[in-house]
N, C-alpha and C positions, 0 to 999 in steps of 0.2 A: 580526523573523525572525532567528534565530541560524544561522550557517553554520559547520559543524564538519567539518574535514577528516578523512576516514577513510583515504583513499589520495590521492596527488597528483591522480589522475583521478576520485576519488569523494568527494562531499561530501554530508553530511546537512543538510537545510534544516528547521529546527525552528520551529514556530509555537506560539502559546499553546495551540492545540488542533491536533493532527495534525502530520505531517511528510512530507517528500518527499526524494527522492534525485536528485542530479545526477551523471551519468556523462559523462566527456569522452573522445572519440576524436579526437585532434588538435584541430581547431577546430570539430568537429561535436559537438553535445550531445544527450543523451537525458535526459529528466526522467521519473522513475518516481513517479507520483502528482503532484498539483498543489496540495495544501494546501486549506484551507477557503476559503469566499468571501472576497474581498479580498486574496488572496495573489498575484495576478498581478503587480501593480506592483513589490512588493519582490523577487519572483523575477527579473523582467525586468531590474531594476537591477543584479543581481549576475551576470548571465550573461556568461561570459568568451568567448563565441563564438556561433555560429549554433545555435539550438535547432531540431533536425531533427524530433524526435518527442516526444510525451507518452504514456507507457504508463500506463494506469490499471489498478490491481489490482482494483478493484471500484467499485460505483456510489455509495457513501456520500459525503455532502457534504464531509466533512473530507478526502477524497481527490480529489474532482473539482471542488471549488468554484472553483478558479482556472483550470480547463482552458480554458473557452470564451474568456475574456478573453485569456489568454496565447496561445492559438492565433491569435486575431485580431491580436494585437500582433506576433507573430513569424512567422506562416505555418506553424507546426509542425503536423504530422499528429497527430491524436488516435487512440489505439488502445485497445480494450477487448475482453474476451471477448464472443462473440456472445450469450451468455445474459444478460449485464448491459448490453449496448450499448443496448437500447431504454430502460432506466431512465436510463442516462447521458445519452441525448438528451432525456429528459423525455417520451417518448412514452407510457410507462406508469409507474405508481408501482412502485418496487421492493418486494419482499416485506419485511414487518416482521420483526424478530428475535423468536424465541421465548425469552423471558427466563427464566432461572433466578431464583428468588425473591431471591437475594442480589445479582443484577445490577440490579434495578429502581432502587433509590436511587442507585446509582453512575451509571446512565445518565441519570437526572434531573439529577444534579449536573453531569455532563459537558455536557449540552445548554445549561446556563446560560452556558457559555463560547463557544458558537457564535453567529455573527451571526443575528439574527432576520430573517424575511422570505425571499423567494425569491432566486434567483441565476440568472444566465445559464448555459444549458447548451449544450454544443457540438452543433451541428446535424449535423455530419459526423463520423462515427466509423468508422474502419476496424475491422472485426470480426475477432477472432482465435479460433483453436481450439487445443486441446492439440497440442503438438509443432511448432507453427509456428516457423520460424527468423526471427530479426531480426538485422539488420546492426548489432549493438551489441557492443563489447568483443571483436572477433574472432569473433563468432558466438554469439548468444544463443538460448535455447530457451524457449518458452512452456510452462509447466506449469499444467494445470487443477487447482485445489485447492478444490473446492466445499465448502460448509459454512457459512462466514461469510456468503457470498451464493452464489446458484447459479452465478454466473460469476466467482468469485474466481480470480485467477491469481497465479502466481509467475513470476519471470524468472531463469533460471540462465545465468551467464556462465562456462562451464567453463574457458576459457583462463585466467581470472583467479581462479577458485575463489570467485566472488561469487554470492550468492543473495539476491534480493529477494522477500520472502514475502508482502507485503501483510499483512492482519490475520489470517492463519492462524496466525501466530506473534507473540508479544510477549515483552518482558522486564519483569519486575516492577520498579516504581519503588522498592519497599521494600528488596529484597535482590538484585535483578539476576537472579533465577531465570528460566529459559526456561519460558514458559507458553503454553498454547493461547490463541488469540484469544477475545474475549468478544463478547456481544451478537450471537449467531449465529442464522441462519435454521434451521440444522440442526447442533446441537452434536455429534452423533455423527459427522457428515460432517467437521466441523472437526477432530475428534480423529484421524480417519483421515488427513486431509490433513497435519496436524501431524506424524504419524509418518512419512509419506512424505517430507516435507521434511527431517526429521532424517536420513533414509537417503541423501540427496543427498551428504552429507559435505563441505559447503562450508567453505572456510577463513574466509570472512567472510559472516555472515548478517545482512542488513539488514531489520529488522522494521518492521511498520506503526506500532508504538508501542513506545517504549523504545529503549535503546541498542543498537548492533550487537553481535552475538555473534562474538567472535574465536576461531576454532578450531571443531572439530567439537563436536556436542552430541547428547544423546539425550533422548527424552521421559522425564520423571520417572515412576517406577513407579506413582505414584498419579494421574497426569494424567487418566485416564479416569473417575475416580470422585470425586476430591476437589476442590471448588471452591477456586480460588486467587485472592486479591485481585488484580484487574486494574489496568492503568494507568488513571489518573484522566482519561481522555479518550475521547470517543465513537469507535466504529470501525464 
């Protein structure tokens, strides 16, 4: 796991597949996403304080894989949108992506880098809805951004101008362009969510895949019609 400082209180935790973000309020910590299975121990080893909560942006395993083990180790509360929470808990299978033809080989390649077999899922998940406030960064707001999954969420910290987008937004590993997320249940919904997140006007946008976006950004004019090569990791 690589740990990259974005701000003194904000770090990117990058894994061979997937990434998470750690936000610090004094000695209380919030983790946004929990990495793929096997991530709990390396995350726990680098925590500089008490982990209060784990906010999951959606149910995919490269974002929830470490959540159950890490919650058991630290006592952290696990939170997810009410539409994705049953899949996070493992009560139901999450809906599968509707692949664009160009996404299929990319997805197959990405899966080769994830651990095989099942993983422990959190049995207790606090369910969130759009507009819910969280005591993070002086007051955070939950944004419902469906499309990648039905219950995908973003988390906005307006006091600090920071936005965590989950997989509604990514940056290209080729040229750094801001692109919509891939491997979506509803691509049209993802594009709508992508545009809505651009309108937030965050100073720092923390994507589910790829590097953070520093400064405001706008959807490219062709983002609704032209496929763009995605990051080489599952989402």
